[in-house]
C-alpha positions in Angstrom: 78.1 88.9 125.9 77.3 88.8 122.4 79.7 88.5 119.3 78.5 92.1 118.1 78.8 93.0 121.4 82.7 91.8 121.7 82.4 93.6 118.5 81.4 96.7 119.8 84.0 96.5 122.6 86.8 95.9 120.1 86.0 98.9 118.4 86.2 100.7 121.1 89.3 99.4 122.8 90.4 100.1 119.4 90.3 104.2 120.4 87.8 105.1 118.0 85.0 107.5 119.4 81.6 106.1 119.2 80.5 108.4 116.2 83.1 106.7 114.0 81.5 103.2 115.2 78.4 104.1 114.3 79.5 105.0 111.0 81.9 102.0 110.3 78.7 99.9 112.1 75.8 101.4 110.1 74.0 102.4 113.4 73.2 105.8 114.9 75.6 107.1 117.3 72.9 106.9 120.6 72.2 103.0 119.7 76.2 103.0 119.9 76.0 104.7 123.3 73.1 102.6 124.5 75.3 99.2 123.7 78.0 100.8 125.5 76.5 101.3 128.7 74.4 98.2 128.3 78.3 96.0 128.1 79.3 98.6 130.6 76.6 97.3 132.8 77.2 93.6 131.9 80.5 94.3 132.8 80.3 96.0 136.3 82.1 98.7 135.0 81.5 102.3 135.8 83.3 103.6 132.5 85.3 102.3 129.5 88.9 102.0 130.4 87.1 99.9 133.6 85.0 97.3 130.6 88.1 96.9 128.6 90.3 96.3 131.4 87.3 93.3 132.7 86.5 92.2 129.7 90.3 91.6 128.9 90.5 89.9 132.0 87.3 87.6 131.1 89.3 86.5 127.6 86.8 88.7 125.6 88.8 91.4 124.1 91.6 90.3 122.3 93.8 92.5 121.0 93.3 95.0 118.6 94.7 96.9 115.9 93.4 100.9 115.7 91.0 101.8 112.6 92.6 103.8 110.0 92.8 107.5 111.0 93.7 106.0 115.0 97.1 106.9 115.6 99.2 103.8 117.9 100.8 104.5 120.8 104.1 106.9 120.1 
């Protein structure tokens, strides 16, 4: 996976929506959705949760902090 893919996955894992990720990256929401689908395919995941777990197991996903406006664990 590219550095951009890793960044996208980290943003998603931090709890941001596709819309918020798209705004942050300056791309269309559909672009984020397509890229996430490709990342999930590469990782062999059917869900974003599985993608995050697979990425963490492979050492691709490191600890991230939630973006602005995203609540952390209670």
